[in-house]
C-alpha positions as protocol buffer text, in pm:
chain_id: "A"
residue {
  index: 1
  type: GLU
  ca { x: -29 y: -9 z: 18 }
}
residue {
  index: 2
  type: SER
  ca { x: 277 y: 203 z: 75 }
}
residue {
  index: 3
  type: GLU
  ca { x: 428 y: 160 z: -233 }
}
residue {
  index: 4
  type: LEU
  ca { x: 147 y: 251 z: -453 }
}
residue {
  index: 5
  type: GLN
  ca { x: 102 y: 602 z: -278 }
}
residue {
  index: 6
  type: GLN
  ca { x: 483 y: 672 z: -261 }
}
residue {
  index: 7
  type: ASP
  ca { x: 509 y: 673 z: 108 }
}
residue {
  index: 8
  type: THR
  ca { x: 862 y: 669 z: 82 }
}
residue {
  index: 9
  type: LEU
  ca { x: 893 y: 754 z: 505 }
}
residue {
  index: 10
  type: THR
  ca { x: 574 y: 464 z: 563 }
}
residue {
  index: 11
  type: GLN
  ca { x: 843 y: 218 z: 331 }
}
residue {
  index: 12
  type: VAL
  ca { x: 1166 y: 295 z: 532 }
}
residue {
  index: 13
  type: ASN
  ca { x: 1039 y: 225 z: 848 }
}
residue {
  index: 14
  type: ALA
  ca { x: 855 y: -94 z: 736 }
}
residue {
  index: 15
  type: LYS
  ca { x: 1183 y: -270 z: 554 }
}
residue {
  index: 16
  type: THR
  ca { x: 1348 y: -140 z: 829 }
}
residue {
  index: 17
  type: SER
  ca { x: 1098 y: -306 z: 1074 }
}
residue {
  index: 18
  type: ILE
  ca { x: 1133 y: -612 z: 902 }
}
residue {
  index: 19
  type: GLY
  ca { x: 1497 y: -596 z: 938 }
}
residue {
  index: 20
  type: TRP
  ca { x: 1525 y: -578 z: 1289 }
}
residue {
  index: 21
  type: VAL
  ca { x: 1260 y: -849 z: 1378 }
}
residue {
  index: 22
  type: ASN
  ca { x: 1528 y: -1104 z: 1118 }
}
residue {
  index: 23
  type: MET
  ca { x: 1803 y: -970 z: 1348 }
}
residue {
  index: 24
  type: GLU
  ca { x: 1639 y: -1053 z: 1633 }
}
residue {
  index: 25
  type: MET
  ca { x: 1568 y: -1386 z: 1561 }
}
residue {
  index: 26
  type: GLY
  ca { x: 1935 y: -1406 z: 1464 }
}
residue {
  index: 27
  type: GLN
  ca { x: 1829 y: -1455 z: 1033 }
}
residue {
  index: 28
  type: ASN
  ca { x: 2124 y: -1258 z: 978 }
}
residue {
  index: 29
  type: ALA
  ca { x: 2123 y: -1280 z: 629 }
}
residue {
  index: 30
  type: GLU
  ca { x: 1773 y: -1147 z: 635 }
}
residue {
  index: 31
  type: ALA
  ca { x: 1815 y: -888 z: 763 }
}
residue {
  index: 32
  type: LEU
  ca { x: 2036 y: -707 z: 601 }
}
residue {
  index: 33
  type: SER
  ca { x: 1894 y: -785 z: 271 }
}
residue {
  index: 34
  type: TRP
  ca { x: 1602 y: -570 z: 443 }
}
residue {
  index: 35
  type: PHE
  ca { x: 1792 y: -361 z: 569 }
}
residue {
  index: 36
  type: TYR
  ca { x: 1951 y: -288 z: 229 }
}
residue {
  index: 37
  type: LYS
  ca { x: 1674 y: -318 z: 55 }
}
residue {
  index: 38
  type: ALA
  ca { x: 1546 y: 47 z: 341 }
}
residue {
  index: 39
  type: LEU
  ca { x: 1851 y: 206 z: 203 }
}
residue {
  index: 40
  type: ASN
  ca { x: 1781 y: 172 z: -156 }
}
residue {
  index: 41
  type: THR
  ca { x: 1423 y: 335 z: -65 }
}
residue {
  index: 42
  type: VAL
  ca { x: 1559 y: 686 z: 96 }
}
residue {
  index: 43
  type: ARG
  ca { x: 1612 y: 927 z: -174 }
}
residue {
  index: 44
  type: SER
  ca { x: 1490 y: 1254 z: -51 }
}
residue {
  index: 45
  type: PRO
  ca { x: 1739 y: 1446 z: 194 }
}
residue {
  index: 46
  type: ASP
  ca { x: 1445 y: 1462 z: 425 }
}
residue {
  index: 47
  type: LEU
  ca { x: 1498 y: 1092 z: 514 }
}
residue {
  index: 48
  type: LEU
  ca { x: 1862 y: 1088 z: 586 }
}
residue {
  index: 49
  type: GLU
  ca { x: 1806 y: 1069 z: 904 }
}
residue {
  index: 50
  type: TYR
  ca { x: 1613 y: 700 z: 898 }
}
residue {
  index: 51
  type: THR
  ca { x: 2012 y: 562 z: 766 }
}
residue {
  index: 52
  type: ALA
  ca { x: 2163 y: 660 z: 1074 }
}
residue {
  index: 53
  type: VAL
  ca { x: 1914 y: 329 z: 1241 }
}
residue {
  index: 54
  type: ILE
  ca { x: 1982 y: 149 z: 949 }
}
residue {
  index: 55
  type: TYR
  ca { x: 2343 y: 179 z: 943 }
}
residue {
  index: 56
  type: SER
  ca { x: 2315 y: 56 z: 1304 }
}
residue {
  index: 57
  type: ASN
  ca { x: 2111 y: -191 z: 1301 }
}
residue {
  index: 58
  type: MET
  ca { x: 2390 y: -339 z: 952 }
}
residue {
  index: 59
  type: ALA
  ca { x: 2663 y: -256 z: 1239 }
}
residue {
  index: 60
  type: ALA
  ca { x: 2479 y: -463 z: 1456 }
}
residue {
  index: 61
  type: THR
  ca { x: 2396 y: -751 z: 1271 }
}
residue {
  index: 62
  type: TYR
  ca { x: 2807 y: -759 z: 1080 }
}
residue {
  index: 63
  type: ASN
  ca { x: 2947 y: -744 z: 1479 }
}
residue {
  index: 64
  type: GLU
  ca { x: 2687 y: -1080 z: 1488 }
}
residue {
  index: 65
  type: ILE
  ca { x: 2781 y: -1215 z: 1197 }
}
residue {
  index: 66
  type: ASN
  ca { x: 3195 y: -1148 z: 1273 }
}
residue {
  index: 67
  type: LYS
  ca { x: 3217 y: -925 z: 974 }
}
residue {
  index: 68
  type: ASN
  ca { x: 3408 y: -657 z: 1185 }
}
residue {
  index: 69
  type: ASP
  ca { x: 3530 y: -463 z: 900 }
}
residue {
  index: 70
  type: SER
  ca { x: 3175 y: -361 z: 768 }
}
residue {
  index: 71
  type: ALA
  ca { x: 3005 y: -325 z: 1140 }
}
residue {
  index: 72
  type: GLU
  ca { x: 3252 y: -56 z: 1209 }
}
residue {
  index: 73
  type: TYR
  ca { x: 3229 y: 73 z: 890 }
}
residue {
  index: 74
  type: TYR
  ca { x: 2878 y: 107 z: 883 }
}
residue {
  index: 75
  type: ILE
  ca { x: 2830 y: 178 z: 1288 }
}
residue {
  index: 76
  type: LYS
  ca { x: 3044 y: 502 z: 1211 }
}
residue {
  index: 77
  type: LYS
  ca { x: 2838 y: 629 z: 913 }
}
residue {
  index: 78
  type: ALA
  ca { x: 2553 y: 598 z: 1180 }
}
residue {
  index: 79
  type: ILE
  ca { x: 2689 y: 821 z: 1455 }
}
residue {
  index: 80
  type: THR
  ca { x: 2860 y: 1077 z: 1249 }
}
residue {
  index: 81
  type: LEU
  ca { x: 2487 y: 1108 z: 1131 }
}
residue {
  index: 82
  type: ASN
  ca { x: 2358 y: 1130 z: 1485 }
}
residue {
  index: 83
  type: ARG
  ca { x: 2577 y: 1382 z: 1594 }
}
residue {
  index: 84
  type: GLN
  ca { x: 2525 y: 1588 z: 1266 }
}
residue {
  index: 85
  type: LYS
  ca { x: 2152 y: 1577 z: 1281 }
}
residue {
  index: 86
  type: GLN
  ca { x: 2128 y: 1588 z: 1732 }
}
residue {
  index: 87
  type: ASN
  ca { x: 1795 y: 1529 z: 1650 }
}
residue {
  index: 88
  type: ASN
  ca { x: 1744 y: 1192 z: 1845 }
}
residue {
  index: 89
  type: LEU
  ca { x: 1967 y: 1137 z: 2168 }
}
residue {
  index: 90
  type: GLN
  ca { x: 1842 y: 772 z: 2197 }
}
residue {
  index: 91
  type: PHE
  ca { x: 1937 y: 655 z: 1858 }
}
residue {
  index: 92
  type: LEU
  ca { x: 2293 y: 823 z: 1958 }
}
residue {
  index: 93
  type: ALA
  ca { x: 2281 y: 604 z: 2257 }
}
residue {
  index: 94
  type: ASN
  ca { x: 2177 y: 267 z: 2039 }
}
residue {
  index: 95
  type: ALA
  ca { x: 2522 y: 352 z: 1855 }
}
residue {
  index: 96
  type: LEU
  ca { x: 2707 y: 416 z: 2062 }
}
residue {
  index: 97
  type: ALA
  ca { x: 2641 y: 91 z: 2267 }
}
residue {
  index: 98
  type: ILE
  ca { x: 2750 y: -75 z: 1948 }
}
residue {
  index: 99
  type: GLU
  ca { x: 3029 y: 28 z: 1877 }
}
residue {
  index: 100
  type: ALA
  ca { x: 3146 y: -25 z: 2242 }
}
residue {
  index: 101
  type: ASP
  ca { x: 3047 y: -385 z: 2193 }
}
residue {
  index: 102
  type: ILE
  ca { x: 3213 y: -404 z: 1855 }
}
residue {
  index: 103
  type: PHE
  ca { x: 3497 y: -275 z: 2039 }
}
residue {
  index: 104
  type: ILE
  ca { x: 3467 y: -537 z: 2305 }
}
residue {
  index: 105
  type: ASP
  ca { x: 3389 y: -818 z: 2083 }
}
residue {
  index: 106
  type: THR
  ca { x: 3723 y: -684 z: 1828 }
}
residue {
  index: 107
  type: LYS
  ca { x: 4024 y: -724 z: 2146 }
}
residue {
  index: 108
  type: ARG
  ca { x: 3990 y: -334 z: 2158 }
}
residue {
  index: 109
  type: GLU
  ca { x: 3837 y: -341 z: 2513 }
}
residue {
  index: 110
  type: ALA
  ca { x: 4053 y: -5 z: 2619 }
}
residue {
  index: 111
  type: LEU
  ca { x: 3835 y: 191 z: 2334 }
}
residue {
  index: 112
  type: ALA
  ca { x: 3484 y: 74 z: 2530 }
}
residue {
  index: 113
  type: GLU
  ca { x: 3477 y: 238 z: 2795 }
}
residue {
  index: 114
  type: THR
  ca { x: 3436 y: 589 z: 2627 }
}
residue {
  index: 115
  type: PRO
  ca { x: 3128 y: 528 z: 2399 }
}
residue {
  index: 116
  type: LEU
  ca { x: 2916 y: 333 z: 2684 }
}
residue {
  index: 117
  type: ASN
  ca { x: 3008 y: 640 z: 2917 }
}
residue {
  index: 118
  type: GLU
  ca { x: 2823 y: 853 z: 2663 }
}
residue {
  index: 119
  type: ALA
  ca { x: 2526 y: 643 z: 2587 }
}
residue {
  index: 120
  type: LEU
  ca { x: 2455 y: 594 z: 3026 }
}
residue {
  index: 121
  type: ALA
  ca { x: 2515 y: 1014 z: 3004 }
}
residue {
  index: 122
  type: LEU
  ca { x: 2306 y: 1040 z: 2694 }
}
residue {
  index: 123
  type: ARG
  ca { x: 2024 y: 853 z: 2807 }
}
residue {
  index: 124
  type: LYS
  ca { x: 2063 y: 1002 z: 3196 }
}
residue {
  index: 125
  type: GLN
  ca { x: 1989 y: 1317 z: 2982 }
}
residue {
  index: 126
  type: ILE
  ca { x: 1651 y: 1179 z: 2786 }
}
residue {
  index: 127
  type: GLY
  ca { x: 1530 y: 1066 z: 3131 }
}
residue {
  index: 128
  type: GLU
  ca { x: 1389 y: 665 z: 3033 }
}
residue {
  index: 129
  type: PRO
  ca { x: 1452 y: 469 z: 3431 }
}
residue {
  index: 130
  type: PHE
  ca { x: 1477 y: 154 z: 3216 }
}
residue {
  index: 131
  type: TYR
  ca { x: 1758 y: 250 z: 2957 }
}
residue {
  index: 132
  type: ILE
  ca { x: 1968 y: 432 z: 3241 }
}
residue {
  index: 133
  type: VAL
  ca { x: 1950 y: 182 z: 3456 }
}
residue {
  index: 134
  type: SER
  ca { x: 1987 y: -58 z: 3173 }
}
residue {
  index: 135
  type: ASP
  ca { x: 2330 y: 99 z: 2990 }
}
residue {
  index: 136
  type: MET
  ca { x: 2405 y: 132 z: 3360 }
}
residue {
  index: 137
  type: MET
  ca { x: 2444 y: -230 z: 3376 }
}
residue {
  index: 138
  type: GLN
  ca { x: 2625 y: -204 z: 3058 }
}
residue {
  index: 139
  type: LEU
  ca { x: 2880 y: 67 z: 3202 }
}
residue {
  index: 140
  type: ALA
  ca { x: 2908 y: -232 z: 3504 }
}
residue {
  index: 141
  type: LEU
  ca { x: 2982 y: -527 z: 3307 }
}
residue {
  index: 142
  type: TYR
  ca { x: 3271 y: -386 z: 3054 }
}
residue {
  index: 143
  type: TYR
  ca { x: 3418 y: -274 z: 3468 }
}
residue {
  index: 144
  type: ALA
  ca { x: 3364 y: -590 z: 3561 }
}
residue {
  index: 145
  type: ASN
  ca { x: 3564 y: -799 z: 3303 }
}
residue {
  index: 146
  type: ASN
  ca { x: 3825 y: -515 z: 3319 }
}
residue {
  index: 147
  type: ASN
  ca { x: 4018 y: -433 z: 3694 }
}
residue {
  index: 148
  type: GLN
  ca { x: 3779 y: -174 z: 3756 }
}
residue {
  index: 149
  type: PRO
  ca { x: 3532 y: -467 z: 3991 }
}
residue {
  index: 150
  type: GLU
  ca { x: 3472 y: -78 z: 4282 }
}
residue {
  index: 151
  type: LYS
  ca { x: 3315 y: 120 z: 3974 }
}
residue {
  index: 152
  type: GLY
  ca { x: 3093 y: -185 z: 3896 }
}
residue {
  index: 153
  type: THR
  ca { x: 2928 y: -240 z: 4158 }
}
residue {
  index: 154
  type: ALA
  ca { x: 2896 y: 118 z: 4242 }
}
residue {
  index: 155
  type: LEU
  ca { x: 2735 y: 128 z: 3967 }
}
residue {
  index: 156
  type: CYS
  ca { x: 2525 y: -223 z: 4009 }
}
residue {
  index: 157
  type: LEU
  ca { x: 2392 y: 29 z: 4353 }
}
residue {
  index: 158
  type: GLU
  ca { x: 2300 y: 315 z: 4178 }
}
residue {
  index: 159
  type: GLY
  ca { x: 2117 y: 100 z: 3926 }
}
residue {
  index: 160
  type: ILE
  ca { x: 1908 y: -111 z: 4154 }
}
residue {
  index: 161
  type: LYS
  ca { x: 1869 y: 197 z: 4414 }
}
residue {
  index: 162
  type: MET
  ca { x: 1701 y: 387 z: 4091 }
}
residue {
  index: 163
  type: ALA
  ca { x: 1477 y: 28 z: 3990 }
}
residue {
  index: 164
  type: LYS
  ca { x: 1318 y: 50 z: 4252 }
}
residue {
  index: 165
  type: GLN
  ca { x: 1272 y: 434 z: 4308 }
}
residue {
  index: 166
  type: TYR
  ca { x: 1082 y: 376 z: 3942 }
}
residue {
  index: 167
  type: GLN
  ca { x: 981 y: -18 z: 4035 }
}
residue {
  index: 168
  type: LEU
  ca { x: 1137 y: -143 z: 3732 }
}
residue {
  index: 169
  type: ASP
  ca { x: 1152 y: -526 z: 3741 }
}
């Protein structure tokens, strides 16, 4: 229907969503196929901001299948676009978390701390407790695996306090 109506935005969102569901199901080749279809649908400069989300998902998928050069290429594009647009801090925080995962998976753990901290700072700026606690856990796990247990413990305690305060399960 969106193709008949020439509604490009809905097409991009639908294709990206189908790709995301496939990614979450571990159907990585199918996910990438849909992400490329979504990219190929973006023709208007008005929709350029949507490519950042597509690039982030592509990076996560490529990282999952150990195509780390591609993962890094797409996450850099996503972060650059998100920083240029500065209209969706949630997308930037997600991209930074993916970048940290890529660093960790490519045995460059020392590089992961900066994007993890920036992602957490952005989540605090956005103010969504669930994602703040989630990112605290990610950063605490990083600290636990990188010989900084005191920092990890402090973050966990802060996260538990916040989870209780907002009655997060």
